[in-house]
N, C-alpha and C positions, 0 to 999 in steps of 0.2 A: 675441226681445222680452220673454219672461217673466223673462230674466236681467237686463235693462236695468231693469224695474220692480222687480225684487227688490233691485237696488243701490241705486236711488232710495229705497225704502222703508228700507234699512238706513241710508242717510245721513240721512233725515228723524228717524228714530228715534236716531240718535247726537246730533243736533242738539238734540232735546227732552231727552235724558239730560243733556247738557251745562247745557242751561237748567235743567233740574231741580236739577243738582248746584249750579250757582251760587245759585239761590234757598235751597237747604239751607244753604249755606255763610252766607248772608246772615242767615238765620234764627237760626243758632247762634251768630253774633256778636251778634245783637241780644238773644238770649236771655242770654249772659254779661253784656252790658252791663246788662240789667234786673235780673240776679241781684246785681251789684255794687251797683246802685243800691239795691235793696231790704235789703242788707246795711248799708249806710251810714246808710239812713234808720232802720232798725231800731236800729242803735247810737245814733244822734243822740236817738231817742225814749227809749230805756231809760236813758241817763245821767242826764238831768233827774229822771225818774221815781224813778230809785234815790236821788237827793239829796233829793227830796221826802219819800220813804218815810222814810229816816234822819233827817231833820228833824223829821218828825212823831212818830216813835218816841222822839227825843230830849225834845221837848216833852211828850209824855204822861208819860215817866219823871220830868221835872224838876216836873211839876205833880201828880204822885201822885193822879190820879182827881179832880181839881177841875175837869178840862175835861168830864166825863160829863154835868153837867146842862146844858151848853150847846148840845149838839147833839141 
């Protein structure tokens, strides 16, 4: 009787381990997708900001201090 209970417990534990392993795999997949998304968003935000900074610096150089009184 004790042996059968132990066998049942081991099977239940194995099933739980498989469930946990599946959940871990899903979480890892979602984490990779989230990292990829964050990387794309970061790049997409940096590119326009770099252009704005460059144009602002160019305007500042071309106007040689004439913009200081405006802001």
